[in-house]
Structures are given as C-alpha cells and as structure tokens.
Backbone bond lengths (Angstrom), bond angles and torsions (degrees), N, CA, C in turn:
res aa  C-N    CA-C-N  psi(-1)  N-CA   C-N-CA  omega(-1)  CA-C   N-CA-C  phi
1 M - - - 1.614 - - 1.370 111.85 -
2 Q 1.346 123.59 127.15 1.396 126.46 171.79 1.455 113.14 -58.90
3 H 1.402 114.63 153.98 1.399 120.86 178.46 1.564 119.18 -55.92
4 W 1.378 113.99 -40.71 1.461 112.58 175.48 1.465 113.78 -71.56
5 D 1.383 122.08 -22.77 1.407 119.36 -177.22 1.574 105.99 -74.96
6 I 1.358 119.49 -38.30 1.480 119.05 168.19 1.455 116.93 -52.41
7 L 1.308 117.51 -43.82 1.433 121.62 -179.34 1.528 109.60 -67.67
8 T 1.274 118.95 -40.10 1.431 122.59 -177.00 1.553 105.83 -70.69
9 L 1.308 119.99 -34.76 1.573 120.54 177.91 1.493 107.17 -68.24
10 M 1.251 114.21 -45.77 1.561 120.03 -176.75 1.597 104.69 -63.24
11 S 1.246 118.97 -42.36 1.528 116.58 178.55 1.518 109.48 -59.67
12 W 1.338 116.60 -48.81 1.530 117.05 -179.24 1.489 112.61 -60.47
13 L 1.385 124.69 -39.60 1.362 125.43 178.93 1.556 107.80 -69.04
14 R 1.390 124.29 -30.09 1.439 113.84 179.00 1.447 106.23 -68.60
15 Q 1.371 123.21 -29.85 1.292 117.92 -178.96 1.478 125.29 -60.75
16 L 1.437 110.71 -13.63 1.492 125.01 175.09 1.498 115.72 -74.07
17 H 1.384 114.69 -11.12 1.342 117.60 -179.54 1.583 111.86 -60.43
18 P 1.265 116.82 138.75 1.591 120.43 -174.53 1.533 110.24 -49.60
19 R 1.304 113.01 -40.38 1.521 119.12 -176.25 1.500 111.58 -62.82
20 R 1.411 115.51 -37.40 1.465 120.12 170.74 1.365 117.69 -65.71
21 L 1.372 117.03 -40.41 1.444 121.43 179.68 1.485 112.39 -62.12
22 F 1.319 113.55 -38.77 1.566 116.29 178.63 1.518 112.19 -73.57
23 E 1.440 115.34 -29.19 1.354 113.82 172.21 1.494 114.81 -69.07
24 A 1.373 114.28 -28.63 1.482 115.69 174.36 1.503 111.89 -67.19
25 L 1.362 118.80 -34.10 1.391 120.55 178.95 1.586 111.36 -71.17
26 D 1.322 114.45 -31.95 1.540 123.99 177.37 1.584 108.80 -64.67
27 A 1.418 110.43 -38.87 1.437 117.82 -179.40 1.571 110.06 -66.91
28 I 1.265 111.75 -44.74 1.525 121.03 176.06 1.483 114.20 -50.46
29 D 1.440 113.04 -47.62 1.395 123.69 -178.77 1.604 109.94 -67.19
30 T 1.256 113.80 -41.42 1.598 121.89 175.61 1.495 106.02 -57.86
31 D 1.258 118.29 -47.96 1.449 117.98 -177.37 1.531 115.14 -64.84
32 A 1.370 113.58 -33.73 1.502 117.83 177.98 1.464 110.26 -73.69
33 E 1.295 116.34 -34.82 1.542 115.32 -179.76 1.454 116.82 -73.19
34 S 1.378 114.62 -16.33 1.498 117.96 175.58 1.580 110.74 -87.95
35 S 1.417 115.04 -1.06 1.415 115.10 -178.85 1.581 106.91 -93.75
36 A 1.256 115.67 153.60 1.455 122.59 -176.30 1.554 109.01 -90.92
37 S 1.379 117.40 -4.72 1.479 121.97 -174.70 1.501 110.85 -87.52
38 Y 1.355 121.15 117.01 1.420 125.38 178.21 1.635 108.07 -128.24
39 T 1.296 115.73 138.25 1.383 115.81 -178.59 1.554 109.09 -121.48
40 P 1.389 115.77 140.27 1.528 120.73 177.54 1.433 112.85 -42.97
41 R 1.367 119.51 155.29 1.332 121.51 -177.15 1.722 111.13 -71.61
42 N 1.356 113.86 -22.45 1.463 114.95 -179.95 1.472 111.53 -59.36
43 K 1.335 119.78 -25.07 1.556 122.43 177.09 1.432 108.60 -53.28
44 L 1.312 121.70 -45.45 1.479 127.87 174.66 1.514 110.74 -51.92
45 S 1.420 110.73 -56.52 1.480 113.03 -178.73 1.563 116.22 -53.17
46 V 1.360 110.64 -43.39 1.484 115.06 -173.32 1.568 106.44 -68.21
47 A 1.284 116.83 -36.19 1.461 124.53 -178.04 1.500 110.11 -61.22
48 L 1.403 116.21 -47.75 1.384 121.56 -177.57 1.557 113.52 -68.21
49 C 1.311 112.66 -38.05 1.522 118.39 178.40 1.498 107.07 -67.65
50 T 1.243 122.22 -40.60 1.493 126.31 -178.07 1.568 105.95 -64.02
51 V 1.326 115.36 -46.59 1.459 113.96 -176.03 1.566 109.20 -65.89
52 A 1.356 116.37 -40.85 1.473 114.24 174.60 1.584 117.10 -52.37
53 V 1.405 112.93 -46.98 1.291 119.00 -177.43 1.609 112.70 -67.44
54 C 1.316 117.05 -42.58 1.405 120.70 176.56 1.616 116.54 -60.16
55 L 1.355 111.69 -43.43 1.366 120.54 179.01 1.619 109.42 -63.13
56 L 1.257 115.66 -36.77 1.477 123.05 -175.44 1.619 104.60 -69.80
57 L 1.336 112.50 -46.18 1.513 117.78 -179.51 1.526 113.03 -59.56
58 I 1.341 115.75 -47.07 1.440 120.30 -178.92 1.479 109.91 -67.89
59 H 1.386 121.47 -45.66 1.412 118.39 -177.20 1.459 117.72 -58.35
60 Y 1.360 117.65 -37.64 1.483 119.43 -172.94 1.570 107.14 -96.56
61 L 1.286 124.11 -15.83 1.447 122.98 -175.82 1.525 120.28 -108.83
62 K 1.339 114.91 -8.46 1.495 118.58 -178.23 1.499 115.91 -79.21
63 F 1.264 119.51 -17.19 1.520 121.51 -167.92 1.584 109.47 -73.77
64 S 1.307 114.40 151.09 1.386 122.47 173.57 1.548 112.53 -57.44
65 S 1.311 115.27 -39.16 1.508 116.38 176.07 1.425 116.65 -59.18
66 T 1.307 118.69 -32.52 1.395 126.88 174.43 1.488 110.45 -67.16
67 F 1.397 116.81 -40.25 1.388 125.64 177.89 1.435 106.68 -62.27
68 T 1.300 124.27 -49.14 1.416 133.79 -173.53 1.585 104.49 -60.77
69 E 1.334 121.14 -45.88 1.513 124.02 177.51 1.517 108.18 -62.52
70 F 1.257 118.06 -38.36 1.488 121.99 -178.38 1.520 111.09 -62.61
71 V 1.383 112.09 -45.34 1.511 121.19 -176.18 1.542 104.77 -66.52
72 Q 1.356 120.96 -39.92 1.462 121.73 -174.18 1.528 104.80 -71.74
73 W 1.348 117.85 -38.03 1.550 117.90 174.11 1.470 112.14 -54.58
74 L 1.410 114.00 -48.66 1.534 116.55 -179.26 1.475 108.75 -61.38
75 S 1.283 121.47 -36.11 1.562 122.18 179.40 1.495 107.61 -62.64
76 V 1.281 115.80 -46.94 1.501 117.74 -179.53 1.489 114.15 -57.95
77 V 1.304 112.88 -44.22 1.557 123.86 -176.33 1.568 104.55 -63.90
78 F 1.280 118.37 -51.75 1.478 120.81 -171.19 1.475 119.15 -96.56
79 T 1.337 120.54 -19.42 1.450 124.47 178.13 1.486 112.24 -127.93
80 E 1.293 120.80 -12.86 1.434 121.99 -174.96 1.412 113.13 69.43
81 M 1.316 121.03 10.61 1.480 124.30 -178.04 1.541 109.26 -132.42
82 P 1.433 115.12 103.01 1.514 120.55 -167.51 1.476 114.00 -58.26
83 A 1.284 117.23 -22.06 1.635 120.03 -176.58 1.506 114.45 -92.23
84 T 1.313 121.52 -3.01 1.480 127.20 -167.69 1.442 105.69 -64.18
85 Y 1.444 122.68 -69.00 1.339 125.19 -170.98 1.600 113.08 -64.36
86 L 1.319 114.36 -34.83 1.470 117.79 -179.55 1.497 108.54 -70.40
87 L 1.358 121.49 -35.35 1.419 123.30 173.49 1.501 112.11 -60.94
88 I 1.419 114.95 -42.31 1.459 119.41 -177.53 1.527 109.25 -60.23
89 L 1.350 113.87 -43.91 1.518 117.80 -177.64 1.406 111.84 -68.44
90 K 1.408 121.07 -37.75 1.443 117.91 175.93 1.457 118.05 -64.80
91 N 1.431 117.76 -39.62 1.288 121.21 174.92 1.567 117.38 -67.88
92 S 1.328 115.72 -24.09 1.491 120.03 174.69 1.425 112.91 -76.03
93 G 1.360 120.63 -20.05 1.443 119.49 177.30 1.540 112.59 88.73
94 F 1.380 114.88 -0.61 1.499 120.93 -175.00 1.498 108.51 -103.58
95 L 1.256 124.84 4.07 1.538 121.81 -171.61 1.619 103.33 -65.23
96 G 1.290 120.95 -40.65 1.360 121.74 -176.41 1.565 116.10 -60.30
97 I 1.287 116.13 -51.02 1.474 122.61 176.61 1.491 113.67 -67.42
98 I 1.309 116.91 -37.04 1.497 120.50 176.27 1.510 106.61 -65.63
99 S 1.380 119.20 -37.68 1.496 117.19 178.84 1.563 107.13 -65.25
100 Q 1.212 122.44 -31.87 1.440 121.11 179.91 1.505 114.13 -72.02
101 L 1.360 110.20 -31.60 1.554 116.01 179.37 1.567 105.18 -72.74
102 W 1.441 118.23 -33.64 1.436 117.17 171.69 1.513 113.07 -61.29
103 W 1.340 114.78 -40.93 1.449 120.85 178.21 1.682 110.77 -60.41
104 L 1.331 111.51 -40.70 1.475 115.25 -178.86 1.576 106.88 -73.57
105 L 1.243 120.02 -31.85 1.480 120.02 -175.31 1.522 109.08 -65.10
106 W 1.224 120.69 -41.68 1.497 123.92 177.70 1.472 111.71 -66.20
107 H 1.334 118.10 -34.39 1.463 117.85 176.85 1.605 110.36 -71.46
108 V 1.271 112.12 -36.53 1.474 112.32 176.25 1.553 113.23 -67.13
109 I 1.332 112.08 -40.91 1.555 115.61 177.41 1.525 110.35 -62.12
110 G 1.330 116.95 -50.66 1.545 124.77 -172.15 1.486 108.22 -77.85
111 Y 1.323 123.51 -45.14 1.431 123.40 -172.82 1.592 114.03 -87.59
112 V 1.392 118.25 -19.12 1.447 119.39 -173.99 1.566 109.84 -122.77
113 L 1.373 115.20 -63.25 1.509 118.19 -163.24 1.512 106.73 -65.65
114 I 1.431 118.14 -50.72 1.465 113.71 176.60 1.464 118.97 -52.24
115 P 1.441 116.31 -51.02 1.492 119.60 179.63 1.593 112.07 -56.98
116 I 1.410 110.83 -40.80 1.527 112.13 176.17 1.553 117.80 -60.81
117 I 1.288 114.80 -32.46 1.391 120.47 177.00 1.523 111.92 -68.46
118 V 1.332 113.53 -45.03 1.505 119.19 173.07 1.560 112.34 -59.64
119 I 1.398 114.60 -44.89 1.482 110.73 -179.92 1.526 114.43 -66.91
120 K 1.300 118.22 -37.47 1.409 124.55 177.46 1.531 115.11 -75.57
121 A 1.252 116.66 -47.63 1.472 117.41 -170.12 1.494 112.08 -92.13
122 V 1.340 119.48 -29.61 1.428 122.19 -174.98 1.608 107.74 -100.47
123 Y 1.297 113.83 -57.01 1.582 119.64 -173.58 1.609 104.07 -73.96
124 R 1.381 115.98 -35.40 1.446 118.35 -177.34 1.515 109.63 65.02
125 E 1.430 118.83 46.81 1.404 126.41 -170.94 1.540 105.29 -125.63
126 Q 1.361 112.48 168.48 1.477 120.39 -178.34 1.596 106.91 -85.13
127 L 1.298 113.65 139.64 1.552 121.61 172.65 1.608 107.73 -55.73
128 S 1.255 115.87 -40.12 1.395 121.80 -173.48 1.560 113.61 -58.37
129 D 1.413 115.82 -24.26 1.486 117.78 177.90 1.470 114.66 -86.88
130 Y 1.445 113.34 6.81 1.459 116.91 173.00 1.478 113.54 -116.98
131 G 1.293 112.18 42.73 1.478 119.85 165.19 1.569 111.45 88.10
132 L 1.284 121.48 3.50 1.476 120.99 176.22 1.511 119.24 -75.64
133 R 1.348 112.62 -13.43 1.521 115.56 179.91 1.476 107.55 -83.16
134 W 1.356 117.10 157.00 1.441 121.10 177.60 1.520 110.78 -74.27
135 A 1.328 125.50 -36.80 1.415 132.34 173.09 1.544 110.64 45.14
136 Q 1.314 118.70 -122.49 1.384 126.61 -172.67 1.541 114.09 -90.57
137 T 1.312 117.84 14.04 1.405 123.55 -171.53 1.507 113.64 -51.92
138 S 1.392 112.65 -48.97 1.533 116.29 177.29 1.393 115.53 -49.83
139 H 1.279 117.20 -44.50 1.483 124.02 -178.47 1.519 112.67 -59.80
140 Y 1.399 117.62 -28.60 1.483 120.44 -173.87 1.627 107.29 -101.66
141 L 1.270 116.70 -3.85 1.406 113.08 -175.12 1.525 113.23 -63.75
142 P 1.242 122.95 -30.81 1.550 120.20 167.85 1.476 113.79 -54.63
143 W 1.358 115.04 -39.35 1.554 116.69 178.53 1.487 110.50 -68.98
144 C 1.266 116.77 -36.93 1.431 123.24 176.17 1.488 113.52 -55.80
145 A 1.394 115.20 -48.06 1.399 126.22 179.91 1.559 108.89 -62.04
146 L 1.428 110.76 -43.42 1.493 109.48 -179.52 1.424 116.31 -66.48
147 L 1.344 114.58 -30.94 1.475 120.58 177.80 1.523 111.99 -70.36
148 A 1.376 116.31 -35.23 1.517 122.15 -170.76 1.625 109.29 -82.51
149 T 1.412 116.15 -33.50 1.438 123.63 -173.98 1.458 116.46 -53.49
150 P 1.361 118.35 -52.20 1.524 118.34 -178.59 1.502 112.96 -71.98
151 I 1.268 116.61 -28.05 1.454 121.41 177.31 1.521 109.93 -67.52
152 I 1.396 117.99 -40.06 1.420 125.14 -179.89 1.521 106.15 -70.79
153 F 1.239 116.83 -35.34 1.558 118.30 -174.73 1.544 107.67 -72.77
154 F 1.303 120.40 -36.73 1.401 125.14 176.21 1.583 110.51 -68.34
155 A 1.322 116.69 -37.66 1.447 123.72 171.02 1.428 115.07 -50.87
156 F 1.514 110.59 -46.27 1.454 120.45 -174.71 1.582 105.71 -68.35
157 L 1.384 120.57 -37.19 1.450 122.27 174.53 1.444 112.45 -59.51
158 A 1.466 115.34 -48.69 1.439 124.27 -173.70 1.621 110.67 -61.74
159 S 1.330 109.18 -28.24 1.474 117.39 -172.54 1.609 112.04 -61.22
160 F 1.421 111.82 -19.47 1.498 113.23 177.32 1.501 111.15 -84.21
161 N 1.355 117.87 -1.18 1.404 122.24 178.30 1.513 109.90 -93.04
162 E 1.476 118.62 130.25 1.429 117.37 -180.00 1.571 115.03 -60.14
163 E 1.298 114.58 -34.37 1.432 114.12 178.59 1.496 116.21 -54.24
164 F 1.424 113.35 -40.82 1.372 121.18 176.27 1.537 115.89 -63.29
165 T 1.272 118.14 -45.66 1.504 125.98 -176.10 1.545 105.90 -69.68
166 N 1.315 119.11 -29.46 1.420 120.01 178.07 1.497 113.42 -74.91
167 Q 1.350 116.54 -23.65 1.426 118.81 178.43 1.388 116.22 -89.70
168 Y 1.300 118.89 -26.86 1.523 123.85 -175.35 1.499 110.55 -120.13
169 P 1.443 114.45 142.36 1.432 133.19 -8.35 1.598 109.72 -58.95
170 F 1.312 112.85 155.68 1.520 114.72 176.10 1.507 106.84 -66.44
171 Y 1.254 123.21 -38.38 1.451 129.76 178.82 1.523 107.11 -75.94
172 G 1.313 118.02 101.67 1.466 123.38 -175.90 1.461 120.77 -58.13
173 L 1.341 115.02 -18.17 1.518 120.88 -176.65 1.535 107.05 -102.39
174 A 1.393 122.84 11.74 1.357 119.16 -178.05 1.532 117.07 -59.31
175 H 1.322 114.62 -21.29 1.442 121.11 177.89 1.552 117.70 -83.57
176 R 1.487 112.25 -8.66 1.430 116.82 -168.31 1.524 110.01 -65.83
177 S 1.407 113.92 -38.15 1.574 116.70 -177.78 1.573 101.91 -158.56
178 W 1.402 111.23 163.78 1.429 116.69 175.81 1.463 110.82 -65.37
179 A 1.340 117.67 -34.41 1.518 118.79 178.03 1.541 107.06 -61.64
180 D 1.328 120.16 -40.63 1.549 117.75 179.23 1.478 108.39 -64.66
181 L 1.243 119.98 -45.67 1.435 123.74 -171.56 1.601 110.76 -68.50
182 I 1.356 113.24 -44.02 1.547 117.25 172.73 1.547 115.76 -58.17
183 L 1.323 109.43 -47.56 1.445 117.21 178.41 1.488 114.02 -59.28
184 W 1.402 113.98 -47.72 1.558 117.91 -175.05 1.564 102.53 -69.29
185 E 1.263 125.45 -40.62 1.471 121.90 -175.01 1.552 109.73 -64.78
186 A 1.359 114.02 -34.96 1.540 119.61 177.82 1.482 108.34 -66.89
187 I 1.350 120.97 -41.06 1.482 123.86 175.66 1.530 110.41 -63.48
188 Y 1.327 111.99 -43.54 1.549 115.18 -174.62 1.541 108.44 -68.52
189 V 1.381 118.31 -40.02 1.475 116.26 -176.42 1.551 111.04 -74.26
190 T 1.292 117.03 -33.56 1.433 121.08 173.62 1.446 116.44 -61.74
191 Q 1.398 119.51 -37.47 1.308 122.01 172.97 1.445 113.00 -61.09
192 F 1.360 119.44 -41.31 1.459 124.36 178.43 1.597 110.76 -65.46
193 A 1.333 120.68 -35.94 1.279 123.22 175.31 1.556 113.15 -63.15
194 C 1.467 114.12 -36.94 1.405 120.52 -178.89 1.588 105.30 -71.65
195 L 1.296 122.55 -40.61 1.364 126.92 -177.70 1.538 110.49 -65.09
196 E 1.347 119.72 -37.96 1.418 124.22 177.04 1.456 110.73 -64.59
197 F 1.319 115.24 -40.04 1.474 118.03 -179.09 1.488 112.76 -67.79
198 F 1.440 113.08 -39.80 1.485 111.80 179.12 1.521 115.80 -70.01
199 F 1.340 116.87 -39.31 1.438 117.59 -174.59 1.549 115.25 -88.46
200 R 1.387 111.45 -49.01 1.552 117.51 -179.37 1.464 110.43 -87.26
201 G 1.308 124.25 -16.04 1.469 130.39 178.24 1.497 110.54 -93.90
202 F 1.356 118.89 -84.35 1.350 132.65 -170.22 1.579 111.46 -59.29
203 L 1.421 109.39 -64.40 1.482 109.89 -173.82 1.494 115.04 -68.58
204 L 1.313 116.30 -42.10 1.468 119.29 178.23 1.469 112.85 -57.71
205 H 1.247 122.17 -50.43 1.448 126.03 -178.75 1.430 114.96 -75.07
206 A 1.341 119.17 -27.28 1.501 117.34 175.61 1.545 107.81 -76.77
207 C 1.210 124.56 -31.63 1.394 126.42 175.07 1.443 118.52 -77.82
208 F 1.395 116.69 -21.63 1.481 122.99 -170.00 1.492 112.53 -67.09
209 P 1.461 124.68 -41.48 1.324 124.61 -178.82 1.595 114.42 -59.23
210 A 1.280 118.74 -28.03 1.508 123.13 -176.03 1.506 108.00 -98.89
211 C 1.341 114.03 -32.60 1.552 113.88 -175.77 1.445 116.90 -110.65
212 R 1.393 119.34 -7.55 1.416 127.77 -170.22 1.523 113.65 44.35
213 A 1.286 125.28 -129.49 1.462 121.87 -173.07 1.524 116.11 -66.14
214 N 1.296 116.77 -18.55 1.463 123.82 168.38 1.497 113.67 -54.00
215 A 1.228 117.48 -30.22 1.534 123.53 178.36 1.469 109.85 -52.53
216 V 1.375 119.67 -31.64 1.458 124.21 178.43 1.479 110.78 -57.50
217 F 1.332 114.12 -43.90 1.453 123.16 -179.23 1.517 116.11 -74.78
218 I 1.321 115.70 -29.34 1.469 126.80 174.33 1.537 103.42 -64.67
219 M 1.307 118.94 -52.77 1.389 123.80 -177.53 1.396 117.54 -58.44
220 V 1.393 114.97 -40.65 1.484 124.72 -177.31 1.502 113.68 -58.25
221 V 1.375 115.12 -33.15 1.456 119.51 -174.40 1.547 113.03 -62.28
222 P 1.386 119.08 -55.70 1.380 120.28 -174.18 1.531 103.69 -75.36
223 Y 1.404 124.18 -33.87 1.414 116.42 177.77 1.443 116.51 -62.69
224 T 1.343 117.90 -28.50 1.530 117.89 176.33 1.548 111.28 -75.64
225 M 1.330 112.40 -31.75 1.457 115.99 178.62 1.358 114.85 -65.86
226 I 1.273 126.96 -31.28 1.442 130.47 -178.14 1.561 109.25 -71.37
227 H 1.378 115.89 -12.55 1.467 124.86 175.23 1.467 116.18 -92.13
228 F 1.422 113.75 -0.05 1.514 112.85 -177.48 1.461 122.37 -65.26
229 A 1.359 108.47 -13.89 1.566 112.53 174.47 1.513 112.79 -90.47
230 K 1.249 113.69 0.07 1.549 114.10 175.54 1.494 112.23 -97.32
231 P 1.237 119.95 172.06 1.450 123.94 -179.54 1.627 109.89 -55.97
232 W 1.287 113.73 152.97 1.520 115.07 -172.12 1.468 112.84 -63.68
233 P 1.416 121.29 -34.20 1.464 115.52 175.64 1.428 119.19 -61.22
234 E 1.455 111.96 -34.08 1.543 117.26 -176.12 1.527 102.51 -74.72
235 A 1.430 123.31 -38.08 1.404 120.99 -179.38 1.487 112.40 -65.79
236 T 1.310 116.44 -41.71 1.455 122.55 177.79 1.551 110.95 -59.04
237 G 1.306 116.65 -47.72 1.377 124.95 177.89 1.442 121.70 -56.73
238 A 1.489 107.15 -28.74 1.525 116.24 178.69 1.501 111.39 -65.40
239 I 1.374 118.67 -28.98 1.395 120.88 172.93 1.517 111.27 -55.08
240 F 1.212 115.75 -59.35 1.467 120.07 -176.05 1.560 112.74 -66.43
241 F 1.302 111.57 -41.27 1.395 118.81 -175.84 1.626 108.78 -65.00
242 G 1.346 115.09 -45.29 1.411 118.09 175.78 1.526 114.70 -58.76
243 F 1.302 113.70 -35.36 1.481 120.56 -175.57 1.467 108.86 -70.07
244 F 1.388 119.21 -47.95 1.394 124.24 -179.91 1.592 113.83 -60.75
245 L 1.343 111.25 -44.48 1.518 121.84 179.93 1.520 110.62 -61.43
246 A 1.314 116.56 -36.49 1.426 124.33 178.44 1.419 114.49 -67.13
247 I 1.220 118.96 -38.88 1.478 126.21 -179.34 1.588 106.31 -73.47
248 I 1.332 119.10 -41.60 1.443 120.12 177.79 1.478 108.86 -64.44
249 A 1.360 115.44 -38.74 1.641 119.88 -174.72 1.512 105.42 -67.30
250 L 1.354 118.88 -39.21 1.509 118.31 -177.10 1.517 114.49 -76.23
251 R 1.361 115.14 -35.58 1.460 118.41 176.80 1.523 111.52 -78.13
252 S 1.328 120.76 -30.01 1.428 117.97 177.43 1.431 112.15 -90.13
253 R 1.375 117.76 -13.19 1.396 123.33 -175.62 1.609 112.26 63.69
254 S 1.239 114.00 37.34 1.569 114.73 -174.19 1.482 104.03 -157.69
255 I 1.369 115.01 154.31 1.501 119.49 165.23 1.332 119.20 -95.66
256 W 1.449 120.14 0.95 1.419 124.55 -174.14 1.464 117.02 -66.02
257 G 1.261 115.98 -32.20 1.449 121.46 176.03 1.528 110.02 -61.82
258 G 1.292 116.24 -40.20 1.518 119.07 -174.81 1.560 106.06 -74.28
259 V 1.340 117.18 -32.69 1.396 119.38 176.02 1.479 111.03 -63.33
260 F 1.351 115.66 -43.83 1.505 118.79 177.25 1.403 110.26 -59.08
261 V 1.255 122.65 -44.29 1.497 121.06 -178.39 1.522 112.79 -66.29
262 H 1.263 116.30 -44.96 1.510 119.97 179.11 1.542 110.05 -57.38
263 A 1.343 110.09 -49.26 1.530 117.50 -175.53 1.493 112.10 -62.00
264 A 1.380 115.12 -40.84 1.557 116.99 -179.26 1.512 106.53 -70.65
265 I 1.236 120.90 -39.15 1.470 116.12 -177.86 1.514 112.36 -68.34
266 A 1.453 114.15 -45.36 1.514 117.39 -174.46 1.524 110.83 -64.92
267 L 1.344 116.40 -42.44 1.486 120.08 175.78 1.563 116.32 -61.46
268 S 1.358 114.58 -39.47 1.373 121.67 176.21 1.490 111.88 -62.96
269 M 1.295 117.19 -49.10 1.616 120.32 178.35 1.442 109.70 -56.28
270 D 1.322 120.12 -48.48 1.524 120.59 -177.25 1.503 107.44 -63.68
271 I 1.342 118.17 -46.11 1.437 116.85 -175.36 1.531 115.50 -65.16
272 F 1.409 117.97 -34.01 1.383 123.54 174.90 1.465 110.27 -62.56
273 A 1.404 121.68 -44.77 1.330 125.69 -171.75 1.542 107.04 -70.22
274 L 1.270 118.32 -36.31 1.517 119.06 -175.48 1.543 108.65 -78.29
275 V 1.348 118.93 -35.62 1.420 122.51 175.96 1.602 113.39 -64.58
276 Q 1.420 112.65 -44.25 1.454 116.55 -178.23 1.476 115.43 -66.51
277 T 1.456 115.86 -26.99 1.440 118.86 -177.25 1.593 108.61 -103.63
278 N 1.277 117.10 8.24 1.450 124.00 -179.72 1.469 113.26 52.79
279 R 1.402 114.76 49.67 1.439 120.44 178.57 1.534 113.41 -117.69
280 I 1.293 111.24 36.25 1.508 115.84 169.38 1.470 110.95 -69.54
281 P 1.446 115.74 129.95 1.444 121.95 -178.86 1.540 115.62 -48.87
282 T 1.278 117.34 142.69 1.460 120.48 177.56 1.573 112.67 -111.72
283 T 1.292 116.43 -6.43 1.441 124.02 -170.75 1.639 102.41 -122.46
284 L 1.348 112.86 143.86 1.402 118.22 178.68 1.501 116.28 -75.83
285 W 1.320 113.85 -48.81 1.473 120.08 -171.60 1.434 111.78 -111.51
286 F 1.387 121.18 170.63 1.401 125.90 -179.54 1.594 110.06 -58.99
287 P 1.216 115.12 135.13 1.535 117.41 -177.85 1.673 112.42 -68.25
C-alpha cells in the first residue's frame, strides 16, 4: 500500500473517535439551524405513528405461513377446497420463491408505499427530500466501503461455520438454478433498499426538523428492535451500524450509501455460504 493510502486510511479511522462523531452531529445541527425551513411538531407525531403501523403490518404479515393461509383462503373462495391452490404451487416448484415475493411485498408496502403516501398526501413534500436523490453519495462511498469491509471479512470467517451455511441464503432453493439465485438476490437487495428508505429516508428526515441530530437516536431504536429475532451480536451491531449509516445519510443527503453497504454485505454472505458448501447453481433456468 502506498504511503499516501496509509495516511488516508489513518485519517478516516481517526474520524471514528466518539468525539469526532458527536462533532459530526453538531455540524448537522448547525447546518439545520442555518436553514429557513421549519416544520410543525405534529410532523414528528405523524411519522412515529406511521412507523408503528408499518412495523406492525410487516411483522405479522410477511411470513410464509401467512402467505399459506392467504392461498388457502383464496382456494376456499374460488374452489371451496382449501388445499387446491397450495397443492398447485407445491407441484409447480415455485412455492418457495413466491413466498419470498410475498415477504418482499409487505416490505414494499410497509417500508415504501405507506411512507410515500404520508410524504405526498399529508406532508405535501418532495420524495427527493427524503434521501432518494444521489446528492453527495459519491463523496461518502469510501466511508461506506470502510464500514462494509470488516463486516464482510467476519462473514467470510463465519462461513466456515456450519450454523452460518445452514442459515444463508435465507431462500433454501437459491442453489437450484441461476434463475433462482438471481431472482432471490434481487428480492433480497430490493428489501434492503426499502429498509434504507424507511429508516434513513422517511423516519430520519421526518424527525429531523423537530429533533435535529437527535433524530439519529430516535431512528436507531426501532431499527435495533427489528433485529431482535437475529443472534445477539447482529442485534447489538445494529445499534452502531444504524448510527453510522444515519450520519452518512444526513451528511450525504441520500440513502444510497446505506443501500450499497447492505447490498454488499448481503450478497457476500450468500456467496460465501454457497461456495463453502459447494452449492453453486449448475443449471441456468428453473427446473
């Protein structure tokens, strides 16, 4: 590594000192105070109520068991036989991937569509003000890479553990064909884009006018809670991960850096698991 590269890396690492992080929050507040745009306090109330409803919907409706019940209900309505459509899906071989699409559907509804309705119909604001623009993302991509790299490295080490390879990919038939794998990864990455818009776009920016930099800490609470079903190291890491991604989102005025970090980590974990267990697809299309 060249001398200047080492100096640059050391400079970045020094910025991770807690004092520097709080200085970044103070700078965010200073930028906000210089703006003439202020929003009534009820914007915060609407945002928090929306978040509660969306998280509730996603938590109870995203599961494959709910999808199965929905398919059985459709069968009763249209054929009066609850197992008809479910049996058709099982025999087709597509029940698994369609269940994953159902999982994605509720993330799109809860993380994207409902917040968009609130932004446009209630707040009457532009979606671009909620992190959807590219803005200064390019400037912060090195920070995103610095955040993702150690997590990807630890994922590589974890991939030698059978418990890890049994868990990833979440879609158990991702190795069946390249079509399965590509479709699953598209679903997986899209879900992370939805998540970033919800937490680092909608919630963070809706809370910011009333709470300023404290909006970061408000956002971190529900973001950590959605990880409670995960192993405790991952749930604990979500606190720090959410904090850093929020600062990047506010400074870059964009959610796309966070999407990049999540996508890089998620794809790496799946690839490591498939390679370690020699489950790379051998056929191109669905069997």
